[in-house]
N, CA, C and O atoms as CSV, one atom per row, in Angstrom:
chain,resi,resn,atom,element,x,y,z
A,1,MET,N,N,14.584,0.863,-16.079
A,1,MET,CA,C,15.305,2.481,-16.032
A,1,MET,C,C,16.338,2.133,-15.950
A,1,MET,O,O,16.726,1.247,-15.189
A,2,ASN,N,N,17.084,2.837,-16.817
A,2,ASN,CA,C,18.937,3.386,-16.374
A,2,ASN,C,C,19.352,4.397,-15.286
A,2,ASN,O,O,18.664,5.388,-15.038
A,3,GLU,N,N,20.290,4.165,-14.763
A,3,GLU,CA,C,20.356,4.941,-13.773
A,3,GLU,C,C,20.105,6.449,-14.018
A,3,GLU,O,O,19.581,7.064,-13.090
A,4,GLN,N,N,20.495,7.298,-15.450
A,4,GLN,CA,C,20.596,8.359,-15.455
A,4,GLN,C,C,18.993,9.068,-15.503
A,4,GLN,O,O,18.774,10.253,-15.251
A,5,GLY,N,N,18.120,8.218,-15.822
A,5,GLY,CA,C,16.345,8.416,-15.438
A,5,GLY,C,C,15.891,8.276,-14.429
A,5,GLY,O,O,14.778,8.670,-14.081
A,6,ASN,N,N,16.923,7.506,-13.587
A,6,ASN,CA,C,16.545,7.381,-11.864
A,6,ASN,C,C,17.688,7.520,-10.916
A,6,ASN,O,O,18.442,6.589,-10.631
A,7,PRO,N,N,17.786,8.861,-10.394
A,7,PRO,CA,C,18.736,9.510,-9.621
A,7,PRO,C,C,18.674,8.648,-8.593
A,7,PRO,O,O,19.769,8.186,-8.271
A,8,ARG,N,N,17.496,8.185,-7.809
A,8,ARG,CA,C,17.507,7.511,-6.326
A,8,ARG,C,C,17.834,6.114,-6.263
A,8,ARG,O,O,18.066,5.447,-5.254
A,9,GLY,N,N,17.823,5.664,-7.765
A,9,GLY,CA,C,18.409,4.518,-7.962
A,9,GLY,C,C,17.190,3.396,-7.516
A,9,GLY,O,O,17.398,2.204,-7.290
A,10,GLU,N,N,16.179,3.924,-7.466
A,10,GLU,CA,C,14.675,3.041,-7.453
A,10,GLU,C,C,14.093,2.146,-8.537
A,10,GLU,O,O,13.873,2.388,-9.724
A,11,GLY,N,N,13.865,0.824,-7.667
A,11,GLY,CA,C,13.395,0.353,-9.335
A,11,GLY,C,C,12.144,0.325,-9.376
A,11,GLY,O,O,11.479,1.185,-8.798
A,12,ASP,N,N,11.438,-0.953,-10.262
A,12,ASP,CA,C,10.146,-0.452,-10.809
A,12,ASP,C,C,8.826,-0.479,-9.210
A,12,ASP,O,O,8.999,-1.237,-8.255
A,13,LEU,N,N,7.715,0.439,-9.306
A,13,LEU,CA,C,7.080,-0.140,-8.155
A,13,LEU,C,C,6.055,-0.851,-8.190
A,13,LEU,O,O,5.470,-1.090,-7.133
A,14,LEU,N,N,5.577,-1.376,-9.435
A,14,LEU,CA,C,4.569,-2.650,-9.661
A,14,LEU,C,C,5.504,-3.891,-9.486
A,14,LEU,O,O,4.963,-4.892,-9.016
A,15,PRO,N,N,6.969,-3.973,-9.832
A,15,PRO,CA,C,7.523,-5.286,-9.593
A,15,PRO,C,C,7.203,-5.222,-7.863
A,15,PRO,O,O,6.462,-6.022,-7.291
A,16,GLU,N,N,7.796,-4.304,-7.317
A,16,GLU,CA,C,8.018,-4.187,-5.876
A,16,GLU,C,C,6.665,-4.337,-5.148
A,16,GLU,O,O,6.589,-5.138,-4.217
A,17,ALA,N,N,5.801,-3.747,-5.451
A,17,ALA,CA,C,4.513,-4.228,-4.901
A,17,ALA,C,C,4.098,-5.231,-4.988
A,17,ALA,O,O,3.556,-5.521,-3.922
A,18,GLY,N,N,4.006,-6.205,-5.881
A,18,GLY,CA,C,3.636,-7.758,-5.877
A,18,GLY,C,C,4.592,-8.170,-5.313
A,18,GLY,O,O,4.276,-9.163,-4.658
A,19,ALA,N,N,5.892,-7.860,-5.196
A,19,ALA,CA,C,6.661,-8.914,-4.050
A,19,ALA,C,C,6.235,-8.736,-2.759
A,19,ALA,O,O,5.894,-9.687,-2.056
A,20,GLU,N,N,6.226,-7.343,-2.305
A,20,GLU,CA,C,5.519,-6.958,-0.899
A,20,GLU,C,C,4.043,-7.838,-0.619
A,20,GLU,O,O,3.890,-8.268,0.524
A,21,ILE,N,N,3.264,-8.034,-1.355
A,21,ILE,CA,C,2.118,-8.400,-1.338
A,21,ILE,C,C,2.060,-10.067,-1.213
A,21,ILE,O,O,1.276,-10.776,-0.583
A,22,LYS,N,N,2.884,-10.318,-1.827
A,22,LYS,CA,C,3.108,-11.562,-2.137
A,22,LYS,C,C,3.808,-12.238,-0.493
A,22,LYS,O,O,3.088,-12.990,0.163
A,23,ALA,N,N,4.715,-12.005,-0.163
A,23,ALA,CA,C,5.237,-11.793,0.955
A,23,ALA,C,C,4.325,-11.572,2.277
A,23,ALA,O,O,4.451,-12.173,3.344
A,24,MET,N,N,3.427,-10.623,1.975
A,24,MET,CA,C,2.483,-10.194,2.922
A,24,MET,C,C,1.548,-11.240,2.831
A,24,MET,O,O,0.944,-11.245,3.904
A,25,ALA,N,N,1.146,-12.077,2.138
A,25,ALA,CA,C,0.232,-12.561,1.898
A,25,ALA,C,C,0.725,-14.135,2.601
A,25,ALA,O,O,-0.083,-14.836,3.210
A,26,LYS,N,N,2.099,-14.506,2.406
A,26,LYS,CA,C,2.932,-15.641,2.617
A,26,LYS,C,C,3.115,-15.763,4.016
A,26,LYS,O,O,2.874,-16.839,4.563
A,27,GLU,N,N,3.762,-14.169,5.055
A,27,GLU,CA,C,3.799,-14.605,6.611
A,27,GLU,C,C,3.001,-13.858,6.750
A,27,GLU,O,O,3.488,-12.950,7.424
A,28,GLY,N,N,1.200,-13.486,6.331
A,28,GLY,CA,C,0.618,-13.010,7.542
A,28,GLY,C,C,0.827,-11.901,8.099
A,28,GLY,O,O,1.677,-11.132,7.650
A,29,LEU,N,N,-0.065,-11.550,9.411
A,29,LEU,CA,C,0.967,-10.495,10.385
A,29,LEU,C,C,2.112,-10.281,10.802
A,29,LEU,O,O,2.388,-9.223,11.368
A,30,ALA,N,N,3.286,-11.563,10.535
A,30,ALA,CA,C,4.172,-11.663,11.193
A,30,ALA,C,C,5.555,-11.017,10.089
A,30,ALA,O,O,6.744,-10.989,10.406
A,31,HIS,N,N,4.941,-10.534,8.735
A,31,HIS,CA,C,5.381,-9.305,7.908
A,31,HIS,C,C,5.209,-7.683,8.746
A,31,HIS,O,O,4.268,-7.213,9.387
A,32,PRO,N,N,6.231,-7.266,8.484
A,32,PRO,CA,C,6.330,-5.621,8.804
A,32,PRO,C,C,5.397,-5.105,7.879
A,32,PRO,O,O,4.792,-4.273,8.556
A,33,SER,N,N,4.913,-5.091,6.755
A,33,SER,CA,C,4.382,-4.386,6.255
A,33,SER,C,C,3.104,-4.723,6.462
A,33,SER,O,O,2.229,-3.956,6.060
A,34,SER,N,N,2.740,-6.004,7.167
A,34,SER,CA,C,0.795,-6.484,7.287
A,34,SER,C,C,-0.068,-5.067,8.227
A,34,SER,O,O,-1.044,-4.369,7.949
A,35,ARG,N,N,0.702,-5.110,9.199
A,35,ARG,CA,C,0.015,-4.135,10.052
A,35,ARG,C,C,0.005,-3.086,9.748
A,35,ARG,O,O,-1.183,-2.777,9.647
A,36,PRO,N,N,0.579,-2.313,9.529
A,36,PRO,CA,C,0.625,-0.777,8.835
A,36,PRO,C,C,-0.170,-0.853,7.397
A,36,PRO,O,O,-0.614,0.277,7.190
A,37,VAL,N,N,-0.401,-1.429,6.697
A,37,VAL,CA,C,-0.987,-1.685,5.191
A,37,VAL,C,C,-2.789,-1.607,5.780
A,37,VAL,O,O,-3.717,-0.985,5.265
A,38,LEU,N,N,-2.795,-2.539,7.092
A,38,LEU,CA,C,-4.510,-3.067,7.751
A,38,LEU,C,C,-4.925,-2.155,8.249
A,38,LEU,O,O,-6.100,-1.821,8.096
A,39,VAL,N,N,-3.782,-1.263,9.242
A,39,VAL,CA,C,-4.170,0.210,9.677
A,39,VAL,C,C,-4.736,1.120,8.803
A,39,VAL,O,O,-5.877,1.562,8.932
A,40,GLY,N,N,-3.662,1.526,7.564
A,40,GLY,CA,C,-4.511,2.267,6.544
A,40,GLY,C,C,-5.921,1.947,5.740
A,40,GLY,O,O,-6.729,2.716,5.218
A,41,ALA,N,N,-5.897,0.661,5.836
A,41,ALA,CA,C,-7.690,-0.091,4.847
A,41,ALA,C,C,-8.252,0.485,5.365
A,41,ALA,O,O,-8.874,1.400,4.825
A,42,GLY,N,N,-8.333,0.184,6.979
A,42,GLY,CA,C,-9.451,0.532,8.382
A,42,GLY,C,C,-9.632,2.211,8.397
A,42,GLY,O,O,-10.669,2.874,8.428
A,43,ILE,N,N,-8.564,2.537,8.371
A,43,ILE,CA,C,-8.758,3.936,7.904
A,43,ILE,C,C,-9.316,4.744,6.797
A,43,ILE,O,O,-9.530,5.955,6.752
A,44,GLY,N,N,-9.485,3.923,6.013
A,44,GLY,CA,C,-9.352,4.493,4.928
A,44,GLY,C,C,-11.068,3.716,4.801
A,44,GLY,O,O,-11.853,4.423,4.170
A,45,ALA,N,N,-11.435,2.876,5.136
A,45,ALA,CA,C,-12.853,2.324,5.117
A,45,ALA,C,C,-13.710,3.822,5.905
A,45,ALA,O,O,-14.461,4.645,5.382
A,46,VAL,N,N,-13.230,3.715,7.274
A,46,VAL,CA,C,-13.780,4.694,8.324
A,46,VAL,C,C,-14.556,5.899,7.076
A,46,VAL,O,O,-15.710,6.149,6.728
A,47,ALA,N,N,-13.181,6.407,6.706
A,47,ALA,CA,C,-13.411,7.151,5.714
A,47,ALA,C,C,-14.094,7.730,4.299
A,47,ALA,O,O,-14.275,8.740,3.620
A,48,GLY,N,N,-14.294,6.508,4.379
A,48,GLY,CA,C,-15.132,6.180,2.962
A,48,GLY,C,C,-16.309,6.143,3.568
A,48,GLY,O,O,-17.017,7.117,3.312
A,49,ALA,N,N,-16.700,5.460,4.187
A,49,ALA,CA,C,-18.099,5.467,5.261
A,49,ALA,C,C,-18.337,6.263,5.698
A,49,ALA,O,O,-19.423,6.144,6.265
A,50,LEU,N,N,-17.593,7.851,5.882
A,50,LEU,CA,C,-17.980,8.996,6.243
A,50,LEU,C,C,-18.390,10.130,5.243
A,50,LEU,O,O,-19.241,10.956,5.574
A,51,LEU,N,N,-17.797,10.163,4.053
A,51,LEU,CA,C,-17.321,10.890,3.217
A,51,LEU,C,C,-18.988,10.659,2.284
A,51,LEU,O,O,-19.333,9.485,2.150
A,52,PRO,N,N,-19.553,11.314,1.930
A,52,PRO,CA,C,-20.955,10.884,1.028
A,52,PRO,C,C,-20.322,10.613,-1.109
A,52,PRO,O,O,-20.829,10.027,-2.066
A,53,VAL,N,N,-19.267,11.282,-0.942
A,53,VAL,CA,C,-18.740,10.719,-2.433
A,53,VAL,C,C,-18.549,9.417,-2.444
A,53,VAL,O,O,-19.039,8.797,-3.389
A,54,VAL,N,N,-18.012,8.890,-1.706
A,54,VAL,CA,C,-17.299,7.603,-1.990
A,54,VAL,C,C,-17.797,6.579,-0.619
A,54,VAL,O,O,-18.048,6.838,0.558
A,55,SER,N,N,-17.792,5.118,-1.548
A,55,SER,CA,C,-18.738,4.100,-0.307
A,55,SER,C,C,-16.950,3.650,0.585
A,55,SER,O,O,-15.859,4.209,0.478
A,56,TRP,N,N,-17.468,2.190,1.566
A,56,TRP,CA,C,-16.404,2.255,2.291
A,56,TRP,C,C,-15.680,1.683,1.832
A,56,TRP,O,O,-14.588,1.795,2.389
A,57,PRO,N,N,-15.702,0.624,0.464
A,57,PRO,CA,C,-14.835,-0.311,-0.245
A,57,PRO,C,C,-13.846,0.668,-1.012
A,57,PRO,O,O,-12.736,0.180,-1.221
A,58,VAL,N,N,-13.980,1.509,-1.308
A,58,VAL,CA,C,-12.887,2.591,-2.117
A,58,VAL,C,C,-12.221,2.588,-1.082
A,58,VAL,O,O,-11.328,1.786,-0.808
A,59,GLY,N,N,-12.733,3.789,-0.204
A,59,GLY,CA,C,-11.743,4.082,0.822
A,59,GLY,C,C,-10.881,2.752,2.044
A,59,GLY,O,O,-10.156,3.002,3.007
A,60,LEU,N,N,-11.209,1.734,1.649
A,60,LEU,CA,C,-10.354,0.626,2.204
A,60,LEU,C,C,-9.503,0.389,0.921
A,60,LEU,O,O,-8.286,0.433,1.099
A,61,ILE,N,N,-9.887,0.179,-0.170
A,61,ILE,CA,C,-9.270,0.182,-1.179
A,61,ILE,C,C,-7.827,0.979,-1.021
A,61,ILE,O,O,-6.676,0.566,-0.879
A,62,ALA,N,N,-8.367,2.230,-1.105
A,62,ALA,CA,C,-7.281,3.468,-1.611
A,62,ALA,C,C,-6.323,3.600,0.024
A,62,ALA,O,O,-5.099,3.690,-0.072
A,63,GLY,N,N,-6.849,3.602,1.181
A,63,GLY,CA,C,-6.229,3.442,2.048
A,63,GLY,C,C,-5.199,2.428,2.565
A,63,GLY,O,O,-4.395,2.667,3.466
A,64,ALA,N,N,-5.326,1.136,1.819
A,64,ALA,CA,C,-4.375,0.002,1.955
A,64,ALA,C,C,-3.261,0.190,0.924
A,64,ALA,O,O,-2.173,-0.329,1.170
A,65,GLY,N,N,-3.439,0.929,-0.282
A,65,GLY,CA,C,-2.744,1.173,-1.601
A,65,GLY,C,C,-1.710,2.333,-0.955
A,65,GLY,O,O,-0.496,2.366,-1.157
A,66,PHE,N,N,-2.499,3.304,-0.108
A,66,PHE,CA,C,-1.715,4.488,0.068
A,66,PHE,C,C,-0.511,4.162,1.116
A,66,PHE,O,O,0.595,4.695,1.211
A,67,MET,N,N,-1.006,3.275,1.752
A,67,MET,CA,C,-0.133,2.684,3.423
A,67,MET,C,C,1.306,1.927,2.324
A,67,MET,O,O,2.423,2.443,2.376
A,68,LEU,N,N,1.024,0.677,1.391
A,68,LEU,CA,C,1.523,0.191,0.932
A,68,LEU,C,C,2.495,0.630,-0.237
A,68,LEU,O,O,3.535,0.010,-0.458
A,69,TYR,N,N,2.061,1.849,-1.050
A,69,TYR,CA,C,2.945,3.132,-1.458
A,69,TYR,C,C,4.475,3.413,-0.416
A,69,TYR,O,O,5.684,3.407,-0.645
A,70,LYS,N,N,3.229,3.743,1.319
A,70,LYS,CA,C,4.193,4.279,1.523
A,70,LYS,C,C,5.360,3.469,2.881
A,70,LYS,O,O,5.997,4.030,3.773
A,71,ARG,N,N,5.291,2.469,2.644
A,71,ARG,CA,C,6.020,1.461,2.826
A,71,ARG,C,C,7.177,1.022,1.710
A,71,ARG,O,O,8.347,0.830,2.040
A,72,LEU,N,N,6.822,0.925,0.707
A,72,LEU,CA,C,7.687,1.011,-0.261
A,72,LEU,C,C,7.987,2.183,-1.019
A,72,LEU,O,O,8.515,1.830,-2.074
A,73,ARG,N,N,7.884,3.395,-0.943
A,73,ARG,CA,C,8.566,4.638,-0.783
A,73,ARG,C,C,8.041,6.113,-0.180
A,73,ARG,O,O,7.318,7.084,-0.407
A,74,PRO,N,N,9.311,5.291,1.105
A,74,PRO,CA,C,9.107,6.311,2.465
A,74,PRO,C,C,9.218,7.876,2.285
A,74,PRO,O,O,9.073,8.621,3.255
């Protein structure tokens, strides 16, 4: 996307997320994004287990995805 269509100068989300996930997989818990994403996954799993509509795997994925998004777009 050009600079006129993206005034904040941010790149595409999917390539950035892919690079971040690869870096997290390579570095493990030493990567600065690993712990917040794991905490978000845990909170999402607990919320998914407590809510009758969704199950814990859905909550886990949603929590991890949300925290990864917040790490990429604060």
